[in-house]
C-alpha positions as CSV (number, residue, x, y, z in Angstrom):
1,X,0.0,0.0,0.0
2,X,2.8,2.4,0.8
3,X,4.5,1.7,-2.5
4,X,1.2,2.4,-4.3
5,X,0.8,5.7,-2.5
6,X,4.3,6.8,-3.5
7,X,3.6,5.8,-7.1
8,X,0.3,7.7,-7.0
9,X,2.1,10.8,-5.6
10,X,4.8,10.5,-8.2
11,X,2.2,10.3,-11.0
12,X,0.2,13.2,-9.7
13,X,3.2,15.4,-9.0
14,X,3.0,18.3,-11.5
15,X,6.7,19.1,-11.4
16,X,7.5,15.5,-12.3
17,X,5.0,15.6,-15.1
18,X,6.6,18.8,-16.4
19,X,10.1,17.2,-16.3
20,X,8.9,14.1,-18.1
21,X,7.2,16.2,-20.8
22,X,10.4,18.3,-21.1
23,X,12.4,15.1,-21.5
24,X,10.1,13.9,-24.1
25,X,10.3,17.2,-25.9
26,X,14.1,17.2,-25.8
27,X,14.2,13.7,-27.1
28,X,11.9,14.6,-29.9
29,X,14.0,17.7,-30.7
30,X,17.2,15.5,-30.7
31,X,15.5,13.1,-33.1
32,X,14.4,16.0,-35.3
33,X,17.9,17.4,-35.3
34,X,19.5,14.1,-36.1
35,X,17.0,13.6,-38.9
36,X,17.8,17.1,-40.2
37,X,21.5,16.4,-40.0
38,X,21.2,13.1,-41.9
39,X,18.9,14.8,-44.4
40,X,21.3,17.6,-44.9
41,X,24.2,15.1,-45.3
42,X,22.3,13.1,-47.8
43,X,21.4,16.3,-49.7
44,X,25.1,17.3,-49.7
45,X,26.0,13.9,-51.1
46,X,23.1,13.9,-53.6
47,X,23.6,17.5,-54.4
48,X,26.9,16.8,-56.2
49,X,25.8,15.7,-59.7
50,X,27.4,12.5,-60.9
51,X,29.9,12.7,-63.7
52,X,28.7,10.8,-66.8
53,X,30.2,7.3,-66.9
54,X,32.6,7.0,-69.9
55,X,31.8,4.3,-72.4
56,X,34.0,1.3,-72.9
57,X,36.6,2.2,-75.6
58,X,38.3,-1.1,-75.8
59,X,39.4,-1.8,-79.4
60,X,37.0,-4.0,-81.3
61,X,39.8,-6.4,-82.2
62,X,40.6,-7.0,-78.5
63,X,36.9,-7.3,-77.6
64,X,36.5,-10.1,-80.2
65,X,39.7,-11.8,-79.3
66,X,39.0,-11.8,-75.6
67,X,35.2,-12.4,-75.8
68,X,35.4,-15.9,-74.3
69,X,37.2,-14.7,-71.1
70,X,35.7,-13.5,-67.9
71,X,35.7,-9.8,-67.2
72,X,38.6,-10.3,-64.7
73,X,40.9,-12.0,-67.2
74,X,39.7,-9.8,-70.1
75,X,40.8,-6.7,-68.1
76,X,44.1,-8.3,-67.3
77,X,44.9,-8.9,-71.0
78,X,43.7,-5.5,-72.1
79,X,45.8,-3.8,-69.4
80,X,48.8,-6.0,-70.3
81,X,48.7,-5.4,-74.0
82,X,48.2,-1.6,-73.6
83,X,51.0,-1.5,-71.0
84,X,53.4,-3.1,-73.4
85,X,52.4,-0.6,-76.1
86,X,52.9,2.4,-73.7
87,X,56.3,1.0,-72.6
88,X,57.4,0.7,-76.3
89,X,56.3,4.3,-77.0
90,X,58.3,5.4,-73.9
91,X,61.4,3.7,-75.3
92,X,60.8,5.4,-78.7
93,X,60.6,8.9,-77.3
94,X,63.7,8.3,-75.2
95,X,65.5,7.4,-78.5
96,X,64.2,10.7,-80.1
97,X,66.1,12.7,-77.5
98,X,65.5,15.3,-74.7
99,X,63.7,17.9,-76.8
100,X,61.0,15.4,-77.7
101,X,60.8,14.3,-74.1
102,X,60.1,17.9,-73.0
103,X,57.4,18.2,-75.6
104,X,55.8,15.0,-74.4
105,X,55.9,16.2,-70.8
106,X,54.1,19.4,-71.9
107,X,51.5,17.4,-73.8
108,X,50.9,15.1,-70.8
109,X,50.6,18.1,-68.6
110,X,47.9,19.7,-70.8
111,X,45.9,16.4,-71.1
112,X,46.0,15.9,-67.3
113,X,44.8,19.4,-66.7
114,X,42.0,18.9,-69.3
115,X,40.8,15.8,-67.6
116,X,40.6,17.4,-64.1
117,X,39.0,20.6,-65.4
118,X,36.5,18.5,-67.4
119,X,35.3,16.8,-64.3
120,X,34.7,20.2,-62.7
121,X,32.8,21.3,-65.7
122,X,30.8,18.1,-65.9
123,X,29.7,18.5,-62.3
124,X,28.8,22.1,-62.3
125,X,27.9,22.9,-65.9
126,X,24.2,23.0,-65.0
127,X,24.9,26.2,-62.9
128,X,26.1,28.1,-66.1
129,X,29.1,29.6,-64.4
130,X,30.4,32.3,-66.7
131,X,33.9,32.0,-68.2
132,X,34.8,28.9,-66.0
133,X,36.6,26.9,-68.8
134,X,38.0,30.0,-70.5
135,X,39.6,31.3,-67.3
136,X,40.9,27.8,-66.4
137,X,42.7,27.5,-69.7
138,X,43.9,31.1,-69.5
139,X,45.5,30.5,-66.1
140,X,47.1,27.4,-67.5
141,X,48.6,29.6,-70.2
142,X,49.9,32.1,-67.7
143,X,51.5,29.6,-65.4
144,X,53.2,27.8,-68.3
145,X,54.5,31.1,-69.7
146,X,56.0,31.8,-66.3
147,X,57.6,28.4,-65.7
148,X,58.9,27.8,-69.2
149,X,60.1,31.4,-69.4
150,X,62.2,30.7,-66.2
151,X,63.5,27.5,-67.8
152,X,64.5,29.2,-71.0
153,X,66.3,32.0,-69.1
154,X,68.2,29.5,-66.9
155,X,69.3,27.0,-69.5
156,X,69.4,29.0,-72.8
157,X,71.0,32.2,-71.3
158,X,73.5,32.7,-74.2
159,X,70.8,32.2,-76.9
160,X,68.4,34.6,-75.0
161,X,71.1,37.3,-74.8
162,X,72.0,36.9,-78.4
163,X,68.4,37.6,-79.7
164,X,67.1,41.1,-79.0
165,X,63.3,40.2,-78.6
166,X,64.2,37.3,-76.3
167,X,66.5,39.5,-74.3
168,X,63.7,42.0,-73.7
169,X,61.2,39.2,-72.8
170,X,63.7,37.7,-70.4
171,X,64.4,41.0,-68.7
172,X,60.7,41.7,-68.0
173,X,59.6,38.1,-67.8
174,X,58.3,38.2,-64.3
175,X,56.5,41.5,-64.7
176,X,54.8,40.2,-67.8
177,X,53.8,37.0,-66.0
178,X,52.4,38.9,-63.1
179,X,50.4,41.2,-65.5
180,X,49.0,38.2,-67.3
181,X,47.9,36.6,-64.1
182,X,46.4,39.8,-62.8
183,X,44.4,40.2,-65.9
184,X,42.9,36.7,-65.3
185,X,42.2,37.6,-61.7
186,X,40.3,40.7,-62.6
187,X,38.3,38.8,-65.2
188,X,37.3,36.3,-62.5
189,X,36.1,39.1,-60.2
190,X,34.1,40.6,-63.0
191,X,32.5,37.2,-63.8
192,X,31.1,36.7,-60.2
193,X,27.3,36.1,-60.2
194,X,25.2,37.0,-57.2
195,X,23.6,33.6,-56.6
196,X,26.8,31.6,-57.2
197,X,29.6,33.4,-55.3
198,X,30.5,30.4,-53.2
199,X,30.5,27.9,-56.1
200,X,32.6,30.2,-58.2
201,X,35.2,30.5,-55.5
202,X,35.2,26.7,-55.2
203,X,36.0,26.5,-58.9
204,X,38.6,29.2,-58.6
205,X,40.3,27.1,-55.9
206,X,39.8,24.0,-58.1
207,X,41.7,25.5,-61.0
208,X,44.6,26.7,-58.8
209,X,45.0,23.4,-57.0
210,X,45.0,21.7,-60.4
211,X,47.7,24.1,-61.6
212,X,49.8,23.4,-58.5
213,X,49.5,19.6,-58.8
214,X,50.0,19.4,-62.6
215,X,52.0,22.3,-63.9
216,X,54.4,22.7,-61.1
217,X,55.3,19.0,-61.0
218,X,55.7,18.8,-64.8
219,X,58.1,21.8,-64.5
220,X,60.1,19.9,-62.0
221,X,60.2,16.9,-64.3
222,X,61.9,19.0,-67.0
223,X,64.4,20.3,-64.4
224,X,65.2,16.8,-63.5
225,X,65.7,16.0,-67.2
226,X,68.3,18.8,-67.6
227,X,70.3,17.2,-64.7
228,X,70.7,14.1,-66.9
229,X,68.3,11.8,-68.6
230,X,69.0,9.1,-66.0
231,X,67.3,11.3,-63.4
232,X,64.3,11.4,-65.6
233,X,64.2,7.8,-66.8
234,X,65.0,5.9,-63.6
235,X,62.4,7.5,-61.4
236,X,59.6,7.2,-64.0
237,X,60.6,3.6,-64.7
238,X,60.5,2.8,-61.0
239,X,57.0,4.1,-60.7
240,X,56.0,2.1,-63.8
241,X,57.6,-1.0,-62.5
242,X,56.0,-0.7,-59.1
243,X,52.6,-0.1,-60.7
244,X,53.0,-3.2,-62.9
245,X,54.4,-5.6,-60.2
246,X,52.0,-4.5,-57.5
247,X,49.1,-5.2,-59.9
248,X,50.6,-8.6,-60.8
249,X,51.3,-9.7,-57.2
250,X,47.8,-8.4,-56.2
251,X,46.1,-10.1,-59.1
252,X,47.6,-13.6,-58.4
253,X,48.3,-13.5,-54.7
254,X,46.2,-10.6,-53.3
255,X,44.1,-11.5,-50.3
256,X,44.5,-8.8,-47.7
257,X,43.0,-5.3,-48.5
258,X,45.5,-2.4,-48.1
259,X,43.4,0.7,-48.0
260,X,39.6,1.5,-48.1
261,X,40.1,4.3,-50.7
262,X,41.2,1.7,-53.2
263,X,39.6,-1.7,-52.4
264,X,41.5,-3.6,-55.1
265,X,44.9,-2.7,-53.6
266,X,46.3,-5.5,-51.4
267,X,49.2,-5.9,-49.0
268,X,50.5,-8.7,-51.1
269,X,50.7,-6.4,-54.1
270,X,52.2,-3.6,-52.1
271,X,55.0,-5.7,-50.6
272,X,55.7,-7.6,-53.9
273,X,55.8,-4.3,-55.8
274,X,58.3,-2.9,-53.2
275,X,60.9,-5.7,-53.5
276,X,60.5,-5.9,-57.3
277,X,61.0,-2.2,-57.7
278,X,64.2,-2.2,-55.5
279,X,65.7,-4.9,-57.7
280,X,64.6,-3.3,-60.9
281,X,66.0,0.1,-59.9
282,X,69.4,-1.3,-59.1
283,X,69.6,-3.3,-62.3
284,X,68.3,-0.4,-64.5
285,X,70.8,2.0,-62.9
286,X,73.7,-0.3,-63.5
287,X,72.8,-0.5,-67.2
288,X,72.2,3.2,-67.7
289,X,75.1,4.5,-65.6
290,X,77.6,3.3,-68.2
291,X,76.3,5.5,-71.0
292,X,77.2,9.1,-71.3
293,X,74.0,9.8,-73.2
294,X,72.0,9.1,-70.1
295,X,74.3,10.4,-67.3
296,X,75.5,13.7,-68.8
297,X,73.5,16.9,-68.2
298,X,71.4,18.1,-71.1
299,X,73.0,21.3,-72.4
300,X,72.2,23.7,-75.3
301,X,75.0,24.1,-77.8
302,X,75.0,27.6,-79.1
303,X,77.2,26.8,-82.1
304,X,74.9,24.1,-83.5
305,X,71.7,25.5,-81.9
306,X,70.8,22.0,-80.6
307,X,70.9,20.0,-77.4
308,X,74.0,18.0,-76.6
309,X,74.6,15.3,-74.1
310,X,78.4,14.8,-73.8
311,X,80.7,15.1,-70.8
312,X,83.2,13.4,-68.6
313,X,81.0,11.3,-66.2
314,X,81.2,12.4,-62.6
315,X,82.2,10.0,-59.7
316,X,78.6,9.3,-59.3
317,X,78.7,7.3,-62.5
318,X,82.1,5.6,-62.1
319,X,82.5,2.0,-60.8
320,X,83.8,1.8,-57.2
321,X,84.6,-1.0,-54.8
322,X,82.4,-1.4,-51.8
323,X,83.1,-3.7,-48.8
324,X,80.3,-6.1,-48.1
325,X,78.9,-6.5,-44.5
326,X,80.1,-9.7,-42.8
327,X,76.7,-11.3,-43.1
328,X,76.5,-10.9,-46.8
329,X,80.2,-11.9,-47.1
330,X,79.5,-15.2,-45.3
331,X,76.6,-15.9,-47.7
332,X,78.1,-14.9,-51.0
333,X,81.8,-15.4,-50.3
334,X,82.7,-12.0,-51.7
335,X,84.6,-9.4,-49.7
336,X,83.8,-6.5,-52.1
337,X,81.4,-5.6,-54.8
338,X,81.8,-3.1,-57.7
339,X,78.9,-0.7,-58.0
340,X,78.1,2.7,-59.4
341,X,77.4,5.2,-56.6
342,X,74.2,6.1,-58.4
343,X,72.9,2.5,-57.8
344,X,72.9,3.3,-54.0
345,X,70.9,6.4,-54.7
346,X,68.6,4.3,-56.9
347,X,67.6,2.4,-53.8
348,X,66.3,5.6,-52.2
349,X,64.4,6.4,-55.5
350,X,62.9,2.9,-55.7
351,X,61.9,3.0,-52.1
352,X,60.1,6.2,-52.5
353,X,58.4,5.0,-55.7
354,X,57.1,1.9,-54.0
355,X,56.3,3.2,-50.5
356,X,55.2,6.8,-50.8
357,X,54.5,7.0,-54.5
358,X,51.3,4.9,-54.3
359,X,49.8,7.5,-52.0
360,X,49.5,9.7,-55.1
361,X,47.3,7.0,-56.5
362,X,45.3,6.8,-53.2
363,X,44.8,10.5,-53.3
364,X,43.5,10.2,-56.9
365,X,41.2,7.4,-55.8
366,X,39.8,9.5,-53.1
367,X,39.2,12.3,-55.5
368,X,37.4,10.0,-58.0
369,X,35.3,8.5,-55.2
370,X,34.2,12.0,-54.1
371,X,32.7,12.5,-57.6
372,X,31.6,8.9,-58.1
373,X,33.7,8.2,-61.1
374,X,35.9,5.2,-61.9
375,X,38.6,6.9,-64.0
376,X,39.5,10.5,-64.9
377,X,38.8,9.7,-68.6
378,X,38.8,6.8,-71.0
379,X,41.8,7.8,-73.1
380,X,43.6,4.4,-72.6
381,X,41.4,1.3,-72.6
382,X,41.9,-0.7,-69.4
383,X,43.8,2.1,-67.8
384,X,41.5,5.1,-67.8
385,X,42.8,8.6,-68.5
386,X,46.3,10.0,-68.7
387,X,46.0,11.3,-65.1
388,X,45.2,7.8,-64.0
389,X,48.7,6.7,-65.2
390,X,50.5,9.8,-63.9
391,X,49.0,10.3,-60.5
392,X,52.1,8.8,-58.8
393,X,54.6,10.4,-61.2
394,X,54.0,13.9,-60.1
395,X,54.7,13.1,-56.5
396,X,57.9,11.3,-57.6
397,X,59.0,14.4,-59.7
398,X,59.0,16.6,-56.6
399,X,61.0,14.0,-54.5
400,X,63.7,13.6,-57.2
401,X,64.1,17.4,-57.5
402,X,64.4,17.8,-53.8
403,X,66.7,14.8,-53.6
404,X,69.1,16.2,-56.2
405,X,69.2,19.6,-54.5
406,X,69.8,18.0,-51.0
407,X,72.2,15.1,-51.7
408,X,73.7,15.4,-55.1
409,X,74.7,19.0,-55.8
């Protein structure tokens, strides 16, 4: 009876009833807020229009030849055949010399920029932002004018001083570059539309980040090339080797996922690619270090108005004897081994290409996931766009440039 009385008092107590009603109200408010947050998040996700999916551009001949295979093995053969074709083309442009390599770097830079900007335009074209593509390409022109002008002034100084128009352009190069950029900046301010301020500034930042990633890195690649073609070929080849071997090890032995951003990447592929790239880098460096064509800096000959690659190789590219550690000595029976010093540096390059380099690909994977696309473009069947193949190369270019400045010069 006492318990019943206490319960009755508790039920009839107006303060308790008020507190319970407030608790219910707060609970309902929290639910409303949570629903609102989830709704807003879903709106944000659904508010980004999806980029149109690119059609399958696999050559008809390959489609017919591989029609009996599963999609997994068909993709493996398509990627393999196109990879061999790209490697053959890479050897061909190396044979054509440094000038052609520079032009190819410029073409790759422009194509990568076009692929990233096209994604932005595909997402936001429905908003009819004025001058977006025009200003993007204009800023690309300005930045290339600045960087390539600096390169010409540094490496073609005698030629520039000999020609009066070039000498004037060189003298006022930075002022002209700044004036060009300032013109684009003013054009952007004049293009602002009242209802789309925030979106237009998003796209302004989009363009500049793209310029930072693509143009700056390609400029560093050309600087590496002038240090000697070996500083251009070995790092790029190490990234290519790591990409191929990580894919091969992951395809045949991959079981353990590596990172959520790229579900197909596995620890087996990552580790297999690492050791394969180290061995490949040492072997490739040994072959190339013996050729002056690869190790000598690229210089412009004013008499013949052409590039020349001829010098007395530095100690970096001369065979030296190195004492082996006692552990390796007991295994191999050798006390010393003859190596090029560059081969030791190649271990650092290979390690970066296989450990840190893939994070460039992970970054690109996150970017593509943000816009719900598989590839940047469909330029290369089985591989995607040019940016899909060079997402790790740009990170590598910066490392090589910093490495040369820190440990070689």
